[in-house]
GUNU-893555 format. One record per atom (N, C-alpha, C): x, y, z. Coordinates in steps of 0.001 Angstrom, whole numbers, padded with zeros to 6 digits, always signed. Example, Ala and Ser with C-alpha at 12.3 -4.5 7.8 and 13.67 -1.06 7.14 Angstrom:
% GUNU-893555
+013190-005690+007800+012300-004500+007800+013200-003300+007800+012850-002250+007080+013670-001060+007140+012900+000030+007870
% end
This chain:
% GUNU-893555
+103290-030066+048557+102800-030098+047211+103906-030616+046301+103528-031438+045323+104467-032028+044370+104038-031694+042954+104974-031709+042049+104698-031493+040640+104819-032817+039916+103857-033119+039051+103927-034331+038239+103839-033935+036769+104344-034805+035914+104278-034579+034482+103343-035615+033877+102398-035151+033069+101479-036045+032382+101422-035637+030911+100980-036559+030092+100881-036248+028660+099762-035235+028428+099839-034573+027291+098794-033604+026924+097429-034290+026846+097418-035493+026336+096163-036244+026199+095532-036501+027570+096328-036942+028532+095823-037194+029879+095380-035888+030533+096126-034834+030321+095756-033524+030866+094371-033114+030350+094141-033261+029062+092848-032889+028474+091713-033718+029074+091952-035013+029261+090930-035882+029857+090614-035445+031285+091655-035179+032068+091448-034725+033447+090740-033372+033495+091119-032486+032606+090504-031164+032571+089007-031269+032295+088626-032190+031399+087200-032384+031111+086471-033001+032300+087123-033925+032989+086505-034599+034133+086335-033679+035343+087281-032787+035555+087328-032048+036813+086252-030991+036971+085780-030427+035880+084783-029367+036024+085336-028243+036878+084651-027917+037975+085092-026821+038843+085987-027291+039980+086228-028606+040057+087106-029140+041098+088565-028925+040702+089435-029061+041670+090865-028979+041382+091331-030302+040769+092502-030262+040147+093070-031500+039617+093323-032487+040752+093795-032011+041887+094053-032899+043028+092775-033581+043494+091695-032821+043598+090415-033408+044011+089946-034450+043010+090114-034165+041729+089681-035089+040684+090487-036383+040728+091785-036264+040842+092645-037457+040908+092329-038265+042152+092157-037599+043290+091822-038287+044536+090499-039031+044399+089521-038407+043789+088223-039041+043581+088348-040284+042702+089132-040196+041648+089339-041347+040772+090032-042492+041509+090998-042172+042341+091691-043202+043122+090730-043865+044098+089940-043050+044809+088974-043608+045772+087982-044532+045077+087474-044112+043929+086525-044949+043193+087168-046268+042791+088420-046219+042361+089121-047428+041950+089307-048368+043132+089715-047829+044264+089914-048646+045464+088592-049264+045888+087534-048465+045900+086219-048965+046305+085748-050079+045374+085950-049920+044089+085544-050943+043119+086304-052244+043366+087589-052143+043624+088393-053345+043889+087946-054042+045164+087622-053266+046197+087139-053853+047451+085830-054592+047210+084924-053981+046473+083643-054623+046163+083847-055933+045420+084796-055950+044493+085084-057171+043743+085653-058247+044663+086518-057850+045593+087080-058816+046541+086006-059396+047441+085104-058551+047922+084030-059026+048788+083125-059985+048027+082786-059656+046802+081958-060552+045993+082645-061901+045811+083940-061879+045598+084704-063110+045444+084731-063895+046751+084906-063187+047860+084969-063841+049167+083633-064475+049538+082547-063875+049118+081227-064439+049405+081083-065822+048791+081718-066027+047649+081655-067335+046996+082491-068381+047728+083484-067935+048486+084366-068882+049179+084039-069021+050663+083174-068145+051183+082806-068210+052596+083717-067407+053502+084596-066593+052954+085526-065795+053750+085123-064333+053841+083841-064031+053650+083429-062637+053567+083634-061851+054859+083508-062471+056017+083676-061741+057288+085096-061189+057416+086074-062036+057151+087471-061609+057235+087778-060540+056194+087274-060712+055001+087527-059749+053946+086837-058415+054219+085655-058441+054820+084982-057197+055190+085812-056437+056223+086401-057168+057172+087255-056533+058180+088466-055885+057517+089094-056609+056618+090262-056090+055915+089873-054881+055057+088733-054970+054382+088308-053866+053517+088049-052598+054317+087546-052727+055533+087342-051546+056385+088674-050876+056701+089702-051679+056943+091030-051127+057204+091585-050425+055960+091371-051022+054803+091831-050408+053561+091121-049081+053351+089808-049071+053549+089032-047844+053378+089533-046744+054314+089827-047107+055558+090356-046120+056507+091668-045539+055988+092511-046392+055456+093809-045962+054944+093684-045022+053755+092646-045221+052954+092437-044362+051793+091399-043296+052049+090898-043244+053260+089855-042270+053639+088672-042340+052702+088271-043579+052389+087105-043802+051536+085887-043863+052431+084828-043203+052005+083595-043215+052805+083021-044611+052846+082526-045009+054040+081895-046323+054205+080451-046281+053779
% end
């Protein structure tokens, strides 16, 4: 376990977002959503260039690394 310092403003935003979840769960969820959104954007871009198969393979590896649900 590690301790981090955040501003009061960010703390208040996280506290509102987390509901009954822990801060760690909330932060992890936000990170996963961000990673998933970026992967989706990359795949959409790759579809325009014809490289979607390779990018889908890479995105699966990224998802595994971040333990993002497929």
